[in-house]
VEXDRENVO-796838 format. One record per residue (C-alpha): residue in three letters; z, y, x. Coordinates in steps of 0.5 Angstrom, whole numbers, padded with zeros to 4 digits, always signed. Layout:
ALAZYX/...
//
This chain:
MET-0163+0020-0010/THR-0157+0016-0011/VAL-0151+0014-0007/THR-0153+0007-0007/GLU-0160+0009-0004/PHE-0157+0013+0001/GLU-0152+0007+0003/SER-0158+0002+0003/PHE-0162+0007+0008/LYS-0156+0007+0012/ASN-0155+0000+0013/VAL-0163-0001+0014/LEU-0162+0004+0019/PHE-0156+0001+0023/THR-0159-0006+0023/ASN-0165-0004+0026/LEU-0161+0000+0031/LYS-0157-0006+0033/LYS-0164-0010+0034/GLU-0166-0004+0038/ASN-0172-0004+0034/SER-0176+0002+0034/LYS-0178+0002+0027/ALA-0171+0006+0026/LEU-0175+0012+0027/GLU-0180+0010+0022/ILE-0175+0009+0017/ILE-0172+0016+0018/ASP-0179+0019+0016/GLU-0180+0014+0010/ASN-0173+0017+0007/GLU-0174+0024+0009/LYS-0172+0027+0002/LEU-0166+0022+0002/ILE-0164+0025+0009/LYS-0165+0032+0007/PHE-0161+0032+0001/TYR-0155+0028+0004/LEU-0155+0030+0011/ASN-0158+0037+0012/GLY-0154+0040+0006/ASP-0147+0043+0006/ASP-0143+0037+0005/GLN-0140+0036+0012/ALA-0135+0031+0010/LEU-0141+0026+0009/ILE-0144+0028+0015/LYS-0138+0026+0019/LYS-0137+0020+0016/PHE-0145+0018+0017/VAL-0143+0020+0025/THR-0137+0016+0025/ASP-0141+0010+0022/PHE-0147+0011+0027/ASN-0142+0011+0033/ASN-0139+0005+0031/VAL-0146+0002+0032/ILE-0146+0005+0039/LEU-0139+0002+0040/ASP-0140-0005+0037/LYS-0138-0010+0042/ASN-0142-0015+0039/VAL-0148-0012+0041/LYS-0151-0011+0048/TYR-0156-0005+0049/ASP-0161-0005+0054/ASN-0161+0003+0054/TYR-0159+0008+0049/LYS-0166+0011+0049/LEU-0167+0009+0041/PHE-0161+0012+0039/GLU-0162+0019+0043/SER-0169+0019+0040/VAL-0166+0018+0033/LEU-0161+0024+0034/ASN-0166+0028+0037/HIS-0171+0027+0030/ARG-0172+0033+0027/LEU-0168+0031+0021/PHE-0162+0029+0024/THR-0160+0036+0027/LYS-0154+0037+0023/VAL-0152+0029+0025/LEU-0153+0031+0033/ASN-0149+0037+0032/GLN-0143+0033+0029/PHE-0145+0027+0034/ARG-0143+0032+0040/GLU-0137+0034+0036/SER-0135+0027+0035/ASP-0130+0023+0039/ILE-0135+0018+0041/LEU-0134+0020+0049/ILE-0127+0019+0048/ARG-0127+0012+0045/ALA-0132+0010+0050/CYS-0128+0012+0056/ALA-0121+0009+0053/ASP-0124+0003+0051/VAL-0122-0001+0058/LYS-0119-0007+0060/MET-0116-0008+0066/PHE-0114-0014+0070/TYR-0109-0014+0076/ILE-0108-0019+0081/TYR-0103-0015+0086/VAL-0100-0009+0083/HIS-0100-0006+0090/ASN-0107-0007+0092/PRO-0112-0002+0090/ASN-0118-0007+0091/SER-0115-0012+0087/TYR-0116-0010+0080/ASN-0122-0010+0075/GLU-0124-0005+0070/HIS-0129-0007+0064/PHE-0132-0002+0061/ASN-0139+0001+0058/LYS-0141+0005+0064/LYS-0148+0005+0062/LEU-0146+0008+0055/ILE-0141+0013+0059/LYS-0147+0015+0063/TRP-0151+0016+0057/LEU-0146+0020+0053/LEU-0145+0025+0059/THR-0152+0027+0058/MET-0152+0029+0051/ASN-0148+0035+0051/ILE-0142+0032+0048/ASN-0136+0037+0047/TYR-0131+0035+0052/GLY-0126+0039+0049/VAL-0125+0034+0043/GLN-0119+0031+0042/ASP-0117+0025+0038/GLU-0111+0024+0034/LEU-0106+0024+0040/GLY-0109+0030+0042/ARG-0112+0027+0048/THR-0119+0029+0051/ALA-0124+0024+0054/LEU-0122+0027+0061/MET-0115+0025+0059/TYR-0117+0017+0058/ALA-0122+0017+0064/VAL-0117+0020+0069/LYS-0113+0013+0068/TYR-0118+0009+0071/LYS-0121+0009+0078/ASP-0128+0007+0076/GLU-0129+0012+0071/TYR-0128+0018+0076/PHE-0136+0019+0076/ALA-0135+0021+0069/VAL-0128+0025+0071/GLU-0133+0029+0076/LYS-0138+0031+0071/MET-0132+0033+0066/MET-0128+0037+0071/HIS-0130+0044+0069/GLY-0129+0048+0063/LYS-0123+0051+0059/HIS-0122+0044+0056/ILE-0119+0041+0063/ASN-0112+0045+0061/LEU-0111+0042+0054/LEU-0105+0039+0053/ASP-0104+0032+0049/LYS-0099+0032+0043/ASN-0094+0031+0047/GLY-0095+0037+0052/ASN-0098+0032+0057/SER-0103+0035+0062/VAL-0109+0031+0065/LEU-0105+0031+0071/PHE-0100+0027+0067/HIS-0105+0022+0065/ALA-0108+0021+0072/CYS-0101+0018+0074/GLU-0103+0011+0071/ALA-0103+0008+0078/TYR-0102+0010+0085/PHE-0110+0009+0086/THR-0111+0014+0081/LEU-0106+0019+0083/GLU-0110+0019+0090/GLU-0117+0019+0087/PHE-0114+0025+0083/LEU-0111+0029+0089/LYS-0118+0033+0090/TYR-0117+0036+0083/ARG-0109+0038+0085/ASP-0110+0045+0085/LEU-0114+0046+0079/PHE-0107+0044+0075/ASP-0100+0046+0075/VAL-0096+0041+0079/ASN-0090+0044+0076/HIS-0092+0043+0069/LEU-0086+0040+0064/ASN-0088+0036+0058/ASN-0085+0037+0051/LYS-0080+0032+0053/ASN-0078+0037+0059/GLU-0081+0032+0064/ASN-0084+0033+0070/LEU-0090+0028+0073/PHE-0084+0024+0077/LEU-0080+0023+0071/TYR-0086+0022+0066/ALA-0088+0017+0071/ALA-0082+0013+0071/ARG-0080+0013+0064/ASN-0087+0010+0063/LYS-0086+0005+0069/LYS-0092+0007+0073/ILE-0088+0007+0079/ASN-0089+0000+0082/CYS-0090+0001+0089/TYR-0088+0005+0095/GLU-0095+0008+0096/TYR-0094+0011+0089/LEU-0088+0015+0091/ASP-0092+0017+0097/ALA-0098+0019+0092/LEU-0093+0023+0088/LYS-0090+0027+0094/LYS-0097+0029+0096/TYR-0097+0033+0089/ASN-0090+0036+0090/ASN-0083+0036+0092/TYR-0081+0034+0085/ASP-0074+0035+0083/ILE-0072+0027+0081/ASN-0065+0029+0078/ILE-0069+0033+0072/ILE-0066+0031+0065/ASN-0071+0030+0059/ASP-0069+0031+0052/GLU-0067+0024+0052/GLY-0061+0025+0057/MET-0065+0021+0062/THR-0067+0022+0069/ALA-0073+0018+0073/THR-0068+0014+0077/MET-0064+0012+0070/TYR-0071+0010+0068/VAL-0072+0006+0074/ILE-0066+0002+0073/SER-0067+0001+0066/HIS-0073-0003+0068/GLY-0070-0007+0073/GLN-0074-0004+0079/TYR-0068-0005+0084/LYS-0073-0004+0090/ILE-0075+0003+0088/LEU-0068+0004+0086/GLN-0066+0003+0093/TYR-0071+0007+0096/LEU-0069+0013+0091/LEU-0062+0012+0093/LYS-0064+0012+0100/ASN-0069+0018+0101/TYR-0067+0023+0095/GLN-0060+0027+0094/ILE-0058+0023+0088/ASP-0050+0022+0086/VAL-0049+0015+0084/ASN-0043+0016+0080/HIS-0046+0023+0077/VAL-0045+0023+0069/ASN-0049+0028+0066/LYS-0048+0032+0059/PHE-0051+0027+0055/GLY-0046+0022+0058/ASN-0051+0018+0062/SER-0050+0015+0069/LEU-0054+0010+0073/LEU-0048+0005+0071/SER-0048+0006+0064/VAL-0056+0006+0063/LEU-0056-0001+0067/ILE-0051-0004+0063/LYS-0054-0002+0057/SER-0061-0005+0059/TYR-0058-0011+0061/TYR-0054-0012+0055/GLU-0060-0011+0051/TYR-0064-0015+0055/TYR-0059-0021+0054/CYS-0058-0020+0047/LYS-0066-0020+0046/THR-0067-0026+0050/ILE-0061-0031+0051/GLU-0063-0035+0044/ARG-0070-0036+0046/GLU-0072-0043+0045/GLU-0078-0044+0049/GLY-0080-0040+0056/PHE-0073-0038+0057/GLY-0074-0039+0065/VAL-0080-0034+0065/GLU-0074-0029+0063/ILE-0070-0031+0069/MET-0074-0026+0074/ASP-0072-0020+0070/PHE-0065-0022+0070/LYS-0065-0023+0077/ARG-0068-0016+0078/TYR-0062-0013+0074/ALA-0057-0017+0077/LEU-0060-0014+0084/CYS-0059-0007+0081/PHE-0052-0008+0081/LYS-0052-0010+0088/VAL-0056-0004+0090/LEU-0051+0001+0086/ASN-0045-0003+0090/GLU-0048-0002+0096/TYR-0049+0006+0095/GLY-0042+0007+0093/CYS-0042+0006+0085/ASP-0035+0006+0082/PHE-0035+0000+0077/LYS-0028+0002+0075/LYS-0030+0008+0071/THR-0031+0008+0064/ILE-0038+0008+0061/ASP-0038+0011+0054/GLU-0034+0014+0049/GLU-0031+0008+0047/ASN-0028+0008+0054/ASN-0032+0001+0056/THR-0032-0001+0063/VAL-0038-0005+0066/ILE-0033-0011+0066/ASP-0032-0010+0058/VAL-0039-0010+0057/LEU-0040-0016+0061/SER-0035-0020+0058/LYS-0038-0019+0051/ILE-0044-0023+0054/ASN-0039-0028+0057/ASP-0042-0027+0064/LYS-0038-0029+0070/VAL-0043-0029+0076/ILE-0044-0021+0076/SER-0037-0020+0074/LYS-0035-0025+0080/TYR-0039-0021+0085/LEU-0036-0014+0083/LEU-0029-0017+0084/LYS-0031-0020+0091/ASN-0036-0014+0093/GLY-0035-0008+0089/ASN-0029-0004+0088/ILE-0025-0007+0082/ASP-0018-0010+0084/PHE-0018-0015+0078/ILE-0022-0017+0072/VAL-0018-0017+0065/GLU-0022-0020+0059/SER-0023-0015+0054/ASN-0021-0017+0047/LYS-0022-0010+0044/GLN-0028-0009+0039/SER-0034-0005+0041/GLN-0039-0002+0036/LYS-0044-0001+0042/TYR-0043-0008+0045/PRO-0041-0013+0040/GLN-0038-0020+0043/ILE-0044-0025+0043/ASP-0042-0032+0041/GLY-0043-0036+0047/SER-0041-0043+0043/LYS-0048-0043+0040/PRO-0052-0049+0043/ILE-0058-0045+0045/ILE-0054-0040+0049/LYS-0050-0045+0052/LYS-0056-0048+0055/ASN-0059-0042+0057/SER-0053-0039+0060/LYS-0052-0045+0065/ILE-0059-0044+0067/LEU-0058-0036+0068/ASP-0051-0037+0072/LYS-0055-0041+0077/ALA-0060-0036+0078/LEU-0056-0030+0078/GLU-0051-0034+0084/GLU-0058-0035+0088/VAL-0059-0028+0089/LEU-0052-0025+0088/GLN-0047-0030+0092/THR-0051-0031+0098/SER-0051-0026+0104/SER-0058-0024+0105/SER-0061-0017+0104/ILE-0063-0015+0098/GLY-0071-0015+0101/ASN-0070-0022+0102/LYS-0067-0024+0095/ILE-0073-0025+0091/ASN-0080-0024+0092/LEU-0081-0019+0086/GLY-0082-0012+0084/ILE-0086-0009+0090/GLY-0092-0014+0092/LYS-0090-0018+0086/VAL-0096-0023+0084/ILE-0098-0022+0077/ASN-0104-0025+0074/TYR-0105-0022+0067/ALA-0109-0017+0062/PHE-0107-0010+0062/TYR-0109-0006+0056/PRO-0106+0001+0057/GLY-0102+0003+0052/SER-0100+0010+0049/ASN-0095+0014+0053/ASN-0091+0019+0050/
//
């Protein structure tokens, strides 16, 4: 009974399982002594490794199973008692619930997306007495993944009982935080609101509103309406990075959401917090960094123009709500005009001179460690700057309202595959 013999047994067993060949059960009977030695002993690490490999067979995307009856028969085999016990403590349900691809058409329409996942597998796993309290390396449970997707709420309903619903992931996020993936999941989760602490703060000192803003989940008015149904959140709370929800909104260039927040919440547009952050300092930093990241792009620069327009319109929103653009924004005593001059900007500066509360513009020659001067003489920068200037003039130098500037943000048409990432 060598390790080689055991590995050979595994390969033959898994091959037959992939083919849904009932011969897999005969193979187990034929290798009783081998199984008793390796899978019924005290080597828990070996059993865990076997179950991991077994789970990989179940989750193999290259194989489409008609059903999971054969897998269930194998797990219930008299020789697989310890394997079944480990299977129930494994991350199989977590992986099944997390393995989703979402395709959005309109971000604000709950009926305009498709979720591709193995519903048949999840339904079967929910009958196998899996431990719902199992957590992965991120501290997330299967429930935390399932609440992210509207079409998995059949599983959420099954799992929404027991102490595991109060578990937190490694970042201190509760199940409710994971349910804020989109406004339609927030709406769907509302029926479970009273089971959770809506005032919970995660490890970054974030409430649900701030967490959602940082992770760019707030992308439509309906989302904000859904948040209100949970709690009247303090949107001025500061996380451990010195950021508020509104600061994250402006850092993402979400000018329509920014306008909505400034109109409907008590927000001091000129407030500087103890971290030295203000809405203006966050905006100019985000704009400068985005400019540096994209301005030398040889191909596809036109695609970035929409994001530049969004940032430009954030300046317009701040101006409309009384932002003081003369104030310094950091410990180097930089002003917004100082930073704009470092990226050879003329359009936004011209707009602020004409419409803001700036009396004159002085080209800044001082050295800045935070905002080094960009060499505007490079051919590619010259080329892209001309494209950029024309685009920004379209949205800043006309008299139409912000809502009519560009059809971006809320109601924006997008057509791309979205793979949910790891929120912190």
